[in-house]
C-alpha positions in Angstrom: 26.5 5.6 -18.2 26.2 2.0 -17.3 26.5 2.8 -13.3 23.2 4.7 -13.3 20.8 3.7 -16.1 19.7 0.5 -14.5 18.0 2.3 -11.3 17.2 5.1 -13.8 14.9 2.3 -15.9 13.4 0.3 -13.1 12.4 3.8 -11.7 10.9 4.7 -15.3 9.3 1.4 -15.4 8.3 1.9 -11.9 6.6 5.0 -12.7 4.6 3.5 -15.2 3.7 0.7 -13.5 2.2 3.2 -11.2 0.0 4.8 -13.7 -1.8 1.6 -14.1 -2.1 1.2 -10.3 -4.0 4.9 -10.8 -6.4 2.9 -12.8 -6.8 0.1 -10.4 -7.5 2.3 -7.5 -10.0 4.7 -9.8 -12.1 1.9 -11.1 -11.6 -1.3 -8.7 -14.0 0.3 -6.3 -16.9 1.2 -8.7 -16.7 -2.5 -9.9 -15.3 -1.2 -13.5 -12.7 -3.2 -15.5 -9.1 -2.2 -15.2 -8.4 -3.7 -18.7 -11.0 -1.9 -21.1 -11.3 1.0 -22.1 -8.6 3.3 -22.0 -8.0 5.7 -19.5 -10.1 9.0 -19.8 -10.7 11.8 -18.3 -13.1 11.9 -15.2 -14.8 15.2 -16.4 -15.3 15.1 -20.0 -14.4 11.2 -20.3 -12.7 11.5 -23.7 -9.9 9.0 -23.4 -6.3 10.3 -22.8 -4.2 10.5 -25.8 -1.3 8.2 -25.3 1.6 11.5 -25.4 -0.9 12.5 -22.6 -0.4 9.9 -20.3 3.8 9.5 -20.3 3.8 9.2 -16.2 5.4 12.2 -14.2 6.3 14.3 -17.6 2.6 14.6 -18.5 1.3 16.0 -16.1 4.1 18.8 -15.6 3.5 19.8 -19.4 0.3 19.9 -19.3 0.1 22.1 -16.2 -2.1 19.3 -14.2 -5.0 20.0 -16.3 -6.7 17.8 -18.8 -6.1 18.7 -22.6 -9.9 18.2 -23.6 -11.9 19.9 -21.2 -9.6 22.0 -19.0 -10.6 20.2 -15.4 -7.8 20.1 -13.1 -6.1 16.7 -12.6 -5.5 15.4 -9.1 -2.1 15.5 -7.8 -2.6 12.5 -6.7 -2.0 11.1 -10.3 1.6 12.2 -10.6 2.0 11.7 -6.7 1.3 7.6 -7.1 3.6 7.3 -9.6 6.7 9.0 -8.3 6.0 6.8 -4.9 5.4 4.0 -7.5 9.0 4.3 -8.9 10.6 5.8 -6.0 9.7 2.1 -4.4 10.8 0.4 -7.5 14.0 2.0 -7.1 14.7 1.2 -3.3 13.8 -2.3 -3.8 16.4 -2.6 -6.7 18.8 -1.4 -4.6 17.7 -3.5 -1.7 17.7 -6.9 -3.6 18.9 -6.1 -7.0 16.9 -7.6 -10.0 16.2 -11.3 -8.6 12.9 -13.0 -7.3 13.3 -11.1 -4.5 12.8 -7.4 -6.0 10.3 -9.1 -8.4 8.2 -10.5 -5.8 8.4 -7.5 -3.0 7.5 -4.9 -5.9 3.9 -6.8 -6.5 3.4 -7.1 -2.7 4.0 -2.8 -2.5 2.0 -2.1 -5.5 -0.7 -3.8 -3.7 -0.3 -1.7 -0.4 -0.2 1.5 -2.8 -3.2 0.3 -4.2 -5.2 -0.5 -1.0 -4.2 2.7 0.9 -5.5 5.1 -1.5 -8.6 3.3 -2.1 -8.8 2.5 1.7 -8.7 6.7 2.3 -11.0 7.1 -0.4 -14.0 4.8 -0.2 -13.1 3.2 3.7 -12.7 -0.1 2.0 -10.2 -2.6 1.3 -11.6 -5.3 -1.6 -10.9 -8.8 -1.2 -10.5 -9.1 -5.0 -7.1 -7.8 -3.7 -6.2 -8.9 -0.2 -7.3 -12.2 -0.9 -5.4 -13.2 -3.6 -2.4 -11.5 -2.1 -2.6 -14.0 1.4 -2.3 -17.4 -1.6 0.3 -15.5 -3.4 2.0 -14.4 -0.3 2.3 -18.0 1.3 3.2 -19.8 -2.2 5.9 -17.2 -2.7 7.3 -18.5 0.7 8.6 -21.8 -0.5 11.0 -20.2 -3.2 11.8 -17.4 -1.7 15.0 -17.0 1.6 12.6 -15.3 4.0 10.1 -15.5 5.5 9.9 -19.5 5.4 6.7 -20.9 4.8 6.2 -21.8 8.2 7.1 -18.8 9.7 4.7 -17.3 6.3 1.3 -19.7 7.7 2.3 -18.4 10.8 1.8 -14.4 10.0 -1.1 -15.2 7.7 -3.0 -16.8 11.0 -1.7 -14.2 13.4 -2.3 -11.4 11.6 -5.6 -12.4 10.7 -6.8 -14.0 13.6 -4.9 -11.1 16.0 -7.1 -8.1 14.7 -10.2 -10.4 14.5 -10.3 -10.7 17.9 -9.6 -7.3 18.6 -12.2 -6.7 16.3 -14.8 -8.5 18.2 -13.5 -7.8 21.6 -14.4 -4.1 20.6 -18.0 -4.4 19.2 -18.5 -6.1 22.3 -17.2 -3.5 24.6 -18.2 -0.6 22.4 -21.8 -2.1 20.2 -19.7 -0.2 17.5 -17.2 -2.1 14.9 -14.4 0.2 14.9 -12.9 -2.0 12.2 -13.3 -3.6 9.1 -13.0 -6.9 8.0 -10.5 -5.6 5.3 -8.3 -4.8 7.8 -8.4 -8.1 9.0 -7.8 -9.7 5.8 -4.9 -7.0 5.5 -3.3 -7.9 8.3 -2.6 -11.5 7.5 -1.5 -10.5 3.8 1.1 -9.0 5.6 1.8 -11.7 7.6 1.9 -14.7 4.3 4.5 -12.0 3.0 6.5 -10.9 5.2 6.2 -13.4 8.2 4.7 -13.7 11.5 7.5 -11.3 13.2 6.1 -8.1 10.9 2.7 -8.9 12.2 3.6 -8.0 15.8 6.1 -5.1 14.3 3.2 -3.5 12.3 0.3 -3.9 14.6 2.6 -1.8 17.2 3.7 0.5 14.5 0.7 1.0 12.9 -1.0 1.5 16.0 1.2 4.0 17.2 1.1 6.1 13.4 -2.4 6.1 13.7 -2.7 7.2 17.2 -0.2 10.3 16.6 -1.5 11.0 12.8 -5.3 10.1 13.8 -5.4 11.9 17.0 -4.1 15.0 15.2 -6.3 15.0 12.4 -9.3 15.2 15.1 -7.5 18.3 16.3 -7.2 19.8 13.2 -10.9 18.6 12.3 -12.6 19.5 15.3 -13.8 15.9 15.8 -15.0 13.8 18.5 -13.4 11.0 19.7 -15.7 8.8 16.8 -14.1 10.3 14.1 -13.6 7.4 11.4 -10.3 7.3 10.3 -9.1 4.1 8.0 -6.5 1.9 9.5 -5.2 0.3 6.2 -2.9 2.9 5.3 -0.9 2.9 8.9 -0.8 -0.9 8.4 0.1 -0.9 5.0 2.9 1.9 6.0 3.7 -0.2 8.9 4.6 -3.4 6.6 7.0 -1.2 4.5 8.5 0.3 7.0 9.5 -3.7 7.9 10.1 -4.7 4.8 12.8 -2.0 4.5 14.3 -1.3 8.3 12.3 -3.9 10.0 15.6 -5.2 12.4 17.0 -2.0 12.5 14.2 -0.2 14.2 13.6 -3.4 16.5 17.1 -3.5 17.5 17.0 0.3 18.7 13.9 0.2 20.2 15.2 -3.2 22.5 18.6 -1.0 22.9 16.6 2.0 24.0 16.5 1.3 27.7 20.5 -0.4 27.5 21.8 3.9 26.9 
């Protein structure tokens, strides 16, 4: 029991925090308070009872429907809870109950909120990314890695590189191809993970974005102007670096040697 109980507790706590992240994802783009009122059904606006707000469990027991009005509850709610719990467990296994665990769990939770807001609204709120830059740089003085110099170079390189790309694209096409939110997000990623992560994130996000975006355009039968948010790809790439960055870089560098 002693071997699995801490891991299960971390997963359960992560799911509970994921429930709060759902509140942030729904309310922040609408400039609503994330503190009050308590959770309510988006359809009937009736507050959710405490026993109907248990992460994952309540969704299954209710059959994915509101108890009050019978409206369907989006599958995204349990998905966010499960993802948050899963990442909490993965970070616990990687860092243990250290400052690194708590710091990078906050970073991961932030990326999850950004991902789903960007998917829904095509925006990345400054109220998330700008404090994230400051917190990431501040923590570099207390965490083993990245160092404060790597963090500073990372946030400058992250924000500066995408800003130049955005300016160049707009100059060539006379259209805005990348929003300021993506620029600030990459600056935040650089502040948290360092300048090496910026290079990896740009490459990996561009690769996955091209593959998935191209597939989406074919499925939707849209032209090359089909708008796809880039924030989720940046977030996914940052998480890939956090967990597997050095291994993936070594694998890529050794491809030509085999």
